[in-house]
C-alpha positions, -999 to +999 in steps of 0.1 A: +000+000+000+015+034-010+020+061+015-001+085-004-031+061-005-027+055+033-027+092+040-058+097+018-077+070+037-067+085+070-079+120+059-112+106+047-116+087+080-108+118+100-134+138+080-161+112+087-152+112+124-154+150+125-187+154+106-209+149+137-189+175+156-190+200+127-228+195+124-232+200+162-213+233+161-231+244+130-265+237+144-257+254+177-252+287+157-283+284+135-315+304+138-344+281+149-360+282+114-329+267+098-323+237+121-346+212+103-345+226+068-341+202+038-316+200+023-297+206+055-278+239+059-242+235+070-233+272+071-259+293+090-272+324+072-268+342+105-245+331+133-265+332+165-239+333+192-266+342+217-278+305+215-250+296+239-261+322+265-297+312+261-288+276+266-268+284+297-297+304+312-325+280+303-314+254+328-294+256+361-261+247+344-240+261+372-255+235+395-251+207+369-215+218+363-208+216+401-223+182+403-204+169+373-171+182+387-177+167+421-187+133+407-158+133+382-131+143+406-141+120+435-148+089+413-115+094+395-096+096+428-114+066+441-108+045+410-071+056+408-065+044+444-082+010+439-066+005+405-030+012+418-034-011+448-051-039+429-027-038+399+003-039+422-011-069+441-019-088+409+015-081+393+041-080+420+028-098+451+028-136+453-003-151+471-024-182+467-051-179+440-038-147+426-042-157+389-076-173+396-090-142+413-077-120+385-092-143+358-126-142+376-124-104+377-115-103+340-145-126+333-169-100+348-160-076+320-181-098+297-212-089+317-231-060+301-235-030+324-273-029+318-276-063+335-263-049+367-284-017+366-314-031+386-293-050+412-271-020+418-302+003+420-319-020+446-287-021+466-283+016+467-320+021+475-316-002+505-287+019+516-307+051+513-283+066+488-307+074+459-306+110+448-273+115+467-237+119+457-228+085+471-249+068+444-232+087+417-196+081+430-192+049+451-202+023+424-177+037+400-146+038+422-132+006+407-127-006+372-115-040+361-103-026+327-082+000+345-067-027+368-059-048+338-043-020+320-021-009+349-013-045+358+001-051+323+022-019+327+035-030+361+044-064+347+067-048+322+088-034+351+116-058+359+112-078+392+149-072+399+141-036+406+119-047+434+145-071+448+171-043+448+147-019+466+139-045+493+177-051+499+180-014+505+152-017+531+123-004+510+089-018+520+062-029+495+043+003+502+072+026+496+083+006+466+049+011+451+045+048+456+081+059+452+092+037+423+063+019+406+039+047+404+063+073+389+075+047+363+038+040+354+029+076+348+018+072+311-005+043+320-019+062+351-025+093+330-043+072+305-065+057+331-073+091+347-082+106+313-104+077+303-121+078+337-127+116+335-142+113+301-164+084+312-177+101+343-182+135+326-203+120+298-222+094+319-259+096+313-279+065+321-267+058+356-271+095+368-305+095+352-316+064+371-303+073+406-312+110+407-347+124+412-342+161+419-329+188+396-303+197+423-285+163+418-285+162+380-252+162+361-245+179+328-255+151+304-288+145+323-294+183+323-296+182+285-331+168+288-342+203+298-342+212+261-367+185+252-403+193+260-438+181+250-438+208+223-406+194+208-368+198+211-349+231+208-321+215+187-301+247+184-300+251+222-294+214+227-264+215+204-251+247+220-253+230+255-237+198+241-208+218+226-201+235+259-201+201+277-178+184+251-153+212+248-134+206+281-130+169+273-116+177+238-091+201+253-081+176+279-077+149+253-055+171+231-032+180+260-028+144+272-031+123+241+007+114+240+003+098+274-025+076+261-004+063+233+025+056+256+004+039+282-015+016+258+017+007+239+037-001+271+008-021+286+009-044+256+046-054+261+037-081+287+004-100+288 
């Protein structure tokens, strides 16, 4: 395959991937009478920048933003702690049944999340956590995929490094946080970024476990633009663009760590 043809395919693929985002931004700037016209209008006749201000004022987005930040930050910190500890145990500590337990955990990844929706809801309801931050945060403080990714990265670090550290009097705890974690920075940044994106964009679970407007997150808050009279698509797209923009910026800044983390994690497996 020639290099020119490969670049052409990559360019075409990139355009196809960007089309939904281009359409979202275009629709967010349209007057309401141009949103559903046929054939579709890609460039608005009048750029309505005030759609963004109207969308922000139509719903309590300041509260939604606060809730999303709290849920994203706390669930990311929780998952990071559980992932680091579990990945270290499954990669560097020898104990009976280690591989069996890890295989069982990996098998749970084949269970669709929708199957667990009702059991998890019933559990949280019995705990009295519905419509509270605990329901939005606690169930998502552990991830088997993140544990698997970081474990593979830890396994690529030579065991001799740990032997040398223990000879110098370093405990397992200090070896983990002073040596293993700094070396695994690309994988950890990848896990953090994927977790932030997942928590920020979560819709189904926050919709199920929240009842009041005060506990809604940003994706759930988008339903404010859908009424019995129809959907205000220009405002919906404007709000969606505001929600997606922070994740795009974060991804652009940290994308090199994702590539490094995924590539390194595949060295041992």
